[in-house]
N, CA and C atoms as a LAMMPS dump frame, in Angstrom:
ITEM: TIMESTEP
0
ITEM: NUMBER OF ATOMS
429
ITEM: BOX BOUNDS ff ff ff
-5.0000000000000000e+02 5.0000000000000000e+02
-5.0000000000000000e+02 5.0000000000000000e+02
-5.0000000000000000e+02 5.0000000000000000e+02
ITEM: ATOMS id mol type element x y z
1 1 1 N 13.849 227.76 431.69
2 1 2 C 15.277 226.459 431.288
3 1 3 C 14.826 225.148 432.719
4 2 1 N 14.264 224.385 432.043
5 2 2 C 14.021 223.327 433.053
6 2 3 C 14.978 223.072 434.778
7 3 1 N 13.701 222.888 435.209
8 3 2 C 15.295 222.467 436.357
9 3 3 C 15.736 221.386 436.709
10 4 1 N 17.15 220.63 437.043
11 4 2 C 17.666 220.079 436.382
12 4 3 C 17.415 218.296 437.401
13 5 1 N 16.445 219.256 438.905
14 5 2 C 15.84 217.738 439.645
15 5 3 C 14.616 217.522 438.521
16 6 1 N 14.061 218.205 437.795
17 6 2 C 12.663 217.521 437.301
18 6 3 C 12.981 216.034 436.942
19 7 1 N 14.085 215.247 436.746
20 7 2 C 13.717 213.963 435.81
21 7 3 C 14.117 213.178 437.176
22 8 1 N 14.528 213.465 438.108
23 8 2 C 14.934 212.766 439.565
24 8 3 C 13.398 212.598 440.095
25 9 1 N 12.794 214.141 440.117
26 9 2 C 10.841 214.581 440.572
27 9 3 C 10.732 213.171 440.35
28 10 1 N 10.395 213.494 438.965
29 10 2 C 9.182 212.288 437.787
30 10 3 C 9.379 211.289 438.042
31 11 1 N 10.433 211.175 438.153
32 11 2 C 10.624 209.298 438.715
33 11 3 C 10.077 209.107 439.916
34 12 1 N 10.447 209.518 441.151
35 12 2 C 10.143 209.396 442.124
36 12 3 C 8.342 209.874 442.467
37 13 1 N 7.888 209.939 441.458
38 13 2 C 5.931 209.924 441.711
39 13 3 C 6.273 209.361 440.99
40 14 1 N 6.745 208.963 439.983
41 14 2 C 6.304 207.649 439.109
42 14 3 C 6.603 206.116 439.782
43 15 1 N 7.452 205.923 440.665
44 15 2 C 7.593 204.835 441.304
45 15 3 C 6.386 204.932 442.734
46 16 1 N 5.96 206.366 442.987
47 16 2 C 5.099 206.141 444.053
48 16 3 C 3.843 206.591 443.359
49 17 1 N 3.328 206.6 442.352
50 17 2 C 2.563 205.885 441.224
51 17 3 C 1.883 204.378 441.089
52 18 1 N 3.344 204.236 440.907
53 18 2 C 3.058 202.293 440.502
54 18 3 C 3.067 202.026 441.589
55 19 1 N 3.658 201.955 443.109
56 19 2 C 3.429 201.328 443.869
57 19 3 C 1.797 201.467 444.93
58 20 1 N 1.342 202.652 444.644
59 20 2 C 0.285 203.145 444.679
60 20 3 C -1.11 201.939 444.381
61 21 1 N -1.054 202.409 442.342
62 21 2 C -1.319 201.062 442.076
63 21 3 C -1.526 199.663 442.392
64 22 1 N -0.139 198.951 442.376
65 22 2 C 0.717 197.818 442.515
66 22 3 C 0.516 197.213 443.486
67 23 1 N 0.88 197.882 444.693
68 23 2 C 0.501 197.299 445.644
69 23 3 C -0.064 197.558 447.36
70 24 1 N -0.928 199.627 447.234
71 24 2 C -1.351 198.883 447.926
72 24 3 C -2.96 199.491 447.581
73 25 1 N -3.363 199.493 446.596
74 25 2 C -4.383 199.141 445.919
75 25 3 C -4.9 198.641 444.882
76 26 1 N -3.945 197.316 444.746
77 26 2 C -4.435 196.305 444.034
78 26 3 C -5.426 195.474 444.316
79 27 1 N -6.153 195.32 442.763
80 27 2 C -7.099 194.503 443.278
81 27 3 C -7.424 193.015 442.792
82 28 1 N -6.199 192.794 442.302
83 28 2 C -5.809 191.426 441.591
84 28 3 C -6.223 190.938 442.426
85 29 1 N -5.954 190.207 443.731
86 29 2 C -5.849 189.209 444.263
87 29 3 C -7.721 188.277 445.099
88 30 1 N -8.054 189.697 445.159
89 30 2 C -9.342 190.349 445.481
90 30 3 C -10.461 189.781 443.909
91 31 1 N -10.325 190.396 442.844
92 31 2 C -11.07 189.922 442.418
93 31 3 C -10.597 188.354 441.698
94 32 1 N -9.858 187.524 441.499
95 32 2 C -9.429 186.703 441.922
96 32 3 C -9.693 185.704 442.807
97 33 1 N -10.016 185.9 443.839
98 33 2 C -10.102 185.416 445.442
99 33 3 C -12.278 185.431 444.606
100 34 1 N -13.254 186.514 444.224
101 34 2 C -14.428 186.981 443.957
102 34 3 C -14.462 185.664 442.659
103 35 1 N -13.839 185.824 441.94
104 35 2 C -13.967 184.938 440.695
105 35 3 C -13.822 183.01 440.311
106 36 1 N -13.02 183.034 441.582
107 36 2 C -12.061 181.755 441.697
108 36 3 C -11.106 181.286 440.025
109 37 1 N -10.701 182.717 439.855
110 37 2 C -10.185 182.024 438.639
111 37 3 C -8.569 183.198 438.426
112 38 1 N -7.715 182.749 438.168
113 38 2 C -6.639 183.52 437.363
114 38 3 C -6.275 184.382 437.369
115 39 1 N -5.463 185.582 437.451
116 39 2 C -5.322 186.861 437.287
117 39 3 C -5.545 186.636 435.052
118 40 1 N -4.819 186.195 434.869
119 40 2 C -4.705 185.739 433.258
120 40 3 C -5.718 185.076 432.658
121 41 1 N -7.108 184.376 433.602
122 41 2 C -7.847 183.964 433.234
123 41 3 C -9.094 185.207 432.774
124 42 1 N -9.088 185.748 433.884
125 42 2 C -9.711 187.343 433.931
126 42 3 C -9.209 187.773 433.167
127 43 1 N -8.056 188.034 432.918
128 43 2 C -7.75 189.326 431.988
129 43 3 C -8.152 189.052 430.338
130 44 1 N -8.32 187.914 430.042
131 44 2 C -8.859 186.582 429.09
132 44 3 C -9.813 187.394 428.83
133 45 1 N -10.75 187.084 430.231
134 45 2 C -12.016 186.661 429.953
135 45 3 C -12.666 188.233 430.069
136 46 1 N -12.361 189.688 430.405
137 46 2 C -12.289 191.031 430.292
138 46 3 C -12.697 191.268 428.873
139 47 1 N -10.982 190.98 427.865
140 47 2 C -11.175 191.368 426.724
141 47 3 C -12.037 190.573 425.71
142 48 1 N -12.958 188.968 425.858
143 48 2 C -12.932 188.817 425.291
144 48 3 C -15.108 189.113 425.357
145 49 1 N -15.286 189.516 426.63
146 49 2 C -16.55 190.044 427.473
147 49 3 C -16.711 191.708 426.074
148 50 1 N -15.859 191.781 425.076
149 50 2 C -15.704 193.424 424.375
150 50 3 C -16.073 192.429 422.932
151 51 1 N -15.225 192.11 422.68
152 51 2 C -15.723 191.47 421.593
153 51 3 C -14.758 190.109 421.31
154 52 1 N -15.799 189.033 420.456
155 52 2 C -15.202 187.551 419.648
156 52 3 C -13.609 187.899 419.403
157 53 1 N -12.726 187.025 419.665
158 53 2 C -11.634 186.997 419.395
159 53 3 C -10.606 185.587 419.027
160 54 1 N -9.638 185.697 417.966
161 54 2 C -9.067 184.097 417.406
162 54 3 C -8.437 183.794 418.368
163 55 1 N -7.859 182.971 418.62
164 55 2 C -7.1 182.254 419.863
165 55 3 C -5.589 183.763 419.536
166 56 1 N -4.948 183.051 418.348
167 56 2 C -4.099 184.187 417.887
168 56 3 C -4.064 185.542 418.156
169 57 1 N -5.474 186.028 418.321
170 57 2 C -5.68 187.799 418.293
171 57 3 C -5.89 187.727 420.522
172 58 1 N -6.67 186.67 421.118
173 58 2 C -6.046 186.145 422.188
174 58 3 C -4.279 186.876 422.431
175 59 1 N -3.629 185.681 422.022
176 59 2 C -2.538 185.364 422.357
177 59 3 C -1.903 186.505 422.869
178 60 1 N -2.285 187.383 421.263
179 60 2 C -1.426 188.536 421.15
180 60 3 C -1.419 189.752 422.52
181 61 1 N -2.952 190.182 422.445
182 61 2 C -3.442 190.674 423.798
183 61 3 C -3.503 190.267 425.047
184 62 1 N -3.197 189.073 425.817
185 62 2 C -2.628 189.003 426.698
186 62 3 C -1.174 188.521 426.35
187 63 1 N -0.433 188.722 426.074
188 63 2 C 1.05 188.695 425.352
189 63 3 C 1.745 187.42 426.355
190 64 1 N 0.576 186.113 425.335
191 64 2 C 1.252 185.074 426.482
192 64 3 C 1.525 184.169 425.083
193 65 1 N 1.717 182.555 424.888
194 65 2 C 2.331 181.828 423.929
195 65 3 C 0.56 181.214 423.236
196 66 1 N 1.092 181.025 422.226
197 66 2 C -0.349 179.979 422.027
198 66 3 C -0.361 178.785 422.665
199 67 1 N 0.344 178.388 422.968
200 67 2 C -0.181 177.156 424.175
201 67 3 C -0.842 177.135 425.655
202 68 1 N -0.029 178.282 425.443
203 68 2 C -0.646 178.532 427.258
204 68 3 C -2.099 178.619 426.845
205 69 1 N -2.011 180.412 425.39
206 69 2 C -3.503 180.478 425.648
207 69 3 C -4.536 179.452 425.013
208 70 1 N -4.139 178.565 424.789
209 70 2 C -4.968 177.465 424.688
210 70 3 C -5.228 176.111 425.74
211 71 1 N -4.972 176.761 426.666
212 71 2 C -4.985 176.085 428.509
213 71 3 C -5.958 177.594 428.754
214 72 1 N -5.871 178.425 428.459
215 72 2 C -6.41 179.483 429.513
216 72 3 C -7.645 179.058 428.839
217 73 1 N -7.967 179.093 427.751
218 73 2 C -10.106 179.045 426.814
219 73 3 C -10.04 177.687 427.645
220 74 1 N -9.072 176.729 427.43
221 74 2 C -9.623 175.402 427.276
222 74 3 C -10.658 175.308 428.872
223 75 1 N -10.178 176.038 429.623
224 75 2 C -10.676 175.9 431.086
225 75 3 C -11.968 177.455 431.069
226 76 1 N -11.143 178.034 430.41
227 76 2 C -13.05 179.06 430.708
228 76 3 C -13.994 178.401 430.354
229 77 1 N -14.161 177.682 429.079
230 77 2 C -14.447 177.008 428.034
231 77 3 C -15.285 175.825 428.995
232 78 1 N -14.549 175.158 430.135
233 78 2 C -14.897 173.969 431.052
234 78 3 C -15.846 174.674 431.613
235 79 1 N -15.577 176.15 431.926
236 79 2 C -16.317 176.908 433.704
237 79 3 C -17.688 177.431 432.51
238 80 1 N -17.655 176.988 431.471
239 80 2 C -18.921 177.645 430.996
240 80 3 C -18.737 179.05 430.256
241 81 1 N -17.47 179.816 430.567
242 81 2 C -17.766 180.946 430.657
243 81 3 C -17.322 181.371 428.616
244 82 1 N -16.993 181.397 427.891
245 82 2 C -16.706 181.46 426.727
246 82 3 C -17.004 179.759 426.092
247 83 1 N -16.731 180.097 424.542
248 83 2 C -17.833 179.006 423.967
249 83 3 C -16.426 179.353 422.384
250 84 1 N -16.015 178.201 421.64
251 84 2 C -15.674 178.509 420.735
252 84 3 C -16.265 178.416 419.817
253 85 1 N -16.605 179.23 418.221
254 85 2 C -17.353 179.022 417.179
255 85 3 C -16.188 178.81 415.849
256 86 1 N -16.629 178.431 414.957
257 86 2 C -16.287 178.445 413.838
258 86 3 C -15.91 179.795 413.63
259 87 1 N -14.811 180.682 413.046
260 87 2 C -15.142 181.424 412.102
261 87 3 C -15.532 182.577 410.902
262 88 1 N -16.14 182.917 410.283
263 88 2 C -17.089 183.007 409.491
264 88 3 C -16.224 183.149 407.593
265 89 1 N -14.869 183.789 408.647
266 89 2 C -14.69 184.003 406.926
267 89 3 C -13.216 183.545 407.036
268 90 1 N -12.776 182.446 408.078
269 90 2 C -11.194 181.7 407.496
270 90 3 C -11.527 180.599 408.3
271 91 1 N -12.257 179.15 407.379
272 91 2 C -12.305 178.203 408.439
273 91 3 C -11.743 177.389 408.852
274 92 1 N -10.301 177.76 408.929
275 92 2 C -8.982 177.059 409.932
276 92 3 C -8.993 177.876 411.413
277 93 1 N -9.444 179.217 411.46
278 93 2 C -9.634 179.885 412.816
279 93 3 C -10.584 179.655 413.891
280 94 1 N -10.309 180.041 414.563
281 94 2 C -11.733 179.845 415.238
282 94 3 C -12.22 180.667 416.154
283 95 1 N -13.428 181.452 416.926
284 95 2 C -13.454 182.61 416.977
285 95 3 C -14.195 182.166 418.513
286 96 1 N -12.955 183.518 420.102
287 96 2 C -13.458 182.683 421.047
288 96 3 C -14.938 183.776 421.524
289 97 1 N -15.807 183.828 422.082
290 97 2 C -16.713 184.57 422.408
291 97 3 C -17.27 184.178 423.896
292 98 1 N -17.344 185.512 424.088
293 98 2 C -17.807 185.329 426.339
294 98 3 C -19.673 184.842 425.64
295 99 1 N -20.268 183.478 426.658
296 99 2 C -20.867 183.274 427.084
297 99 3 C -21.809 184.883 427.829
298 100 1 N -23.21 184.012 428.048
299 100 2 C -23.465 185.448 429.24
300 100 3 C -23.513 185.603 430.376
301 101 1 N -23.045 184.125 431.07
302 101 2 C -22.449 183.445 431.771
303 101 3 C -21.094 185.116 432.358
304 102 1 N -20.676 184.189 430.848
305 102 2 C -18.957 184.951 431.233
306 102 3 C -18.814 186.399 430.428
307 103 1 N -20.18 187.012 430.172
308 103 2 C -20.25 188.299 430.05
309 103 3 C -20.167 189.155 431.629
310 104 1 N -21.204 188.293 432.296
311 104 2 C -21.32 188.752 433.604
312 104 3 C -20.588 188.545 434.807
313 105 1 N -19.44 188.006 434.214
314 105 2 C -18.284 187.702 435.111
315 105 3 C -17.339 188.381 434.994
316 106 1 N -17.526 188.376 433.519
317 106 2 C -16.571 189.581 432.965
318 106 3 C -16.832 191.245 433.691
319 107 1 N -17.849 191.213 433.742
320 107 2 C -18.78 192.851 434.729
321 107 3 C -18.145 193.024 435.93
322 108 1 N -18.67 191.478 436.326
323 108 2 C -17.791 191.851 438.12
324 108 3 C -16.966 192.169 438.119
325 109 1 N -16.074 191.377 437.538
326 109 2 C -14.114 191.431 437.073
327 109 3 C -13.914 193.055 437.27
328 110 1 N -14.864 193.674 436.561
329 110 2 C -14.364 195.218 436.05
330 110 3 C -15.099 196.102 437.266
331 111 1 N -16.231 195.594 437.833
332 111 2 C -16.65 196.551 439.105
333 111 3 C -15.558 196.303 440.275
334 112 1 N -14.883 195.186 440.24
335 112 2 C -13.74 195.108 441.595
336 112 3 C -12.457 195.741 440.823
337 113 1 N -12.627 195.772 439.801
338 113 2 C -11.046 196.483 439.159
339 113 3 C -11.046 197.62 439.428
340 114 1 N -12.36 197.728 439.045
341 114 2 C -12.359 199.573 438.966
342 114 3 C -12.336 200.657 439.884
343 115 1 N -12.913 199.639 441.256
344 115 2 C -13.076 200.235 442.553
345 115 3 C -12.277 201.516 443.034
346 116 1 N -12.7 202.523 443.234
347 116 2 C -11.534 203.649 443.686
348 116 3 C -11.356 203.141 444.909
349 117 1 N -9.849 203.652 445.386
350 117 2 C -10.386 203.154 446.797
351 117 3 C -10.33 204.59 448.014
352 118 1 N -10.726 204.336 448.736
353 118 2 C -11.415 204.974 450.274
354 118 3 C -10.601 205.931 449.575
355 119 1 N -10.042 206.767 449.601
356 119 2 C -8.685 207.942 449.676
357 119 3 C -9.292 208.941 448.293
358 120 1 N -9.152 208.269 447.469
359 120 2 C -9.71 208.674 446.162
360 120 3 C -10.962 209.248 446.121
361 121 1 N -12.273 208.653 446.576
362 121 2 C -13.903 209.007 447.039
363 121 3 C -13.432 210.388 448.053
364 122 1 N -12.366 210.799 448.886
365 122 2 C -12.702 211.775 449.549
366 122 3 C -12.09 212.877 448.646
367 123 1 N -11.789 212.582 447.424
368 123 2 C -10.922 213.706 447.177
369 123 3 C -11.997 214.969 446.978
370 124 1 N -11.455 215.874 447.111
371 124 2 C -12.88 216.712 446.088
372 124 3 C -13.441 217.196 444.69
373 125 1 N -14.226 216.862 443.896
374 125 2 C -14.461 217.927 443.036
375 125 3 C -13.299 218.085 442.008
376 126 1 N -12.803 219.379 442.389
377 126 2 C -11.425 220.009 442.043
378 126 3 C -10.372 219.279 442
379 127 1 N -10.548 218.707 442.868
380 127 2 C -8.96 217.593 443.304
381 127 3 C -9.311 216.987 441.96
382 128 1 N -10.402 216.262 441.821
383 128 2 C -10.683 214.53 440.711
384 128 3 C -9.891 215.435 439.479
385 129 1 N -10.512 216.697 439.129
386 129 2 C -10.764 217.361 438.181
387 129 3 C -9.471 217.328 437.924
388 130 1 N -8.342 217.957 438.631
389 130 2 C -6.748 218.104 438.49
390 130 3 C -6.05 216.759 438.42
391 131 1 N -6.483 215.835 438.925
392 131 2 C -5.759 214.478 438.701
393 131 3 C -6.29 213.641 437.435
394 132 1 N -7.602 214.215 437.296
395 132 2 C -8.491 213.632 435.862
396 132 3 C -7.492 213.908 434.899
397 133 1 N -7.237 215.794 434.578
398 133 2 C -6.195 216.52 433.54
399 133 3 C -4.401 215.609 433.785
400 134 1 N -3.815 215.61 434.914
401 134 2 C -3.004 215.348 434.485
402 134 3 C -2.912 213.874 433.736
403 135 1 N -4.078 212.587 435.023
404 135 2 C -3.498 211.393 434.332
405 135 3 C -4.101 211.312 433.019
406 136 1 N -4.779 212.633 432.128
407 136 2 C -5.184 212.912 430.576
408 136 3 C -3.65 212.699 430.054
409 137 1 N -3.154 213.612 430.255
410 137 2 C -2.201 214.523 430.297
411 137 3 C -0.994 213.42 429.531
412 138 1 N -0.876 212.1 430.699
413 138 2 C 0.246 211.431 430.814
414 138 3 C -0.357 210.472 430.018
415 139 1 N -1.823 210.033 429.257
416 139 2 C -1.671 209.277 428.651
417 139 3 C -1.826 209.85 426.906
418 140 1 N -1.544 210.684 426.956
419 140 2 C -1.052 211.625 425.362
420 140 3 C -0.07 210.794 424.933
421 141 1 N -0.236 210.273 423.165
422 141 2 C 0.797 210.774 422.963
423 141 3 C 1.969 211.202 422.202
424 142 1 N 3.289 211.549 422.667
425 142 2 C 4.119 212.336 422.747
426 142 3 C 4.864 212.512 421.46
427 143 1 N 4.04 212.229 420.273
428 143 2 C 4.633 212.126 418.854
429 143 3 C 3.877 213.136 418.663
């Protein structure tokens, strides 16, 4: 029989995880200062470093509207981090592609964003294995 306190404890642990990632070890300010870009521009650049996207696809992935996405891409293009190209299959669309410099900056952002906090580096191999297993379970689809 499930413990009636489990949902409350799960909610508290979830709040603790959110605070840990979003407050105590939030790398957004650090990466914005390092790259001299807003965080939404860094998100766009990281997505574009993976693959070219149409403006519509980029807006959907960033969860921003088309006019704002255009402003973001305009700024990244002015900085030499992305370029617009004709879409090979749809002449009405443009593909946005990261330049070599843009991919290098995206890699730099990725390195900053994924740097684990010192407390995590201090965990033992067994603790990291257990934590990794738990995170994997939390990421599984429940369907």
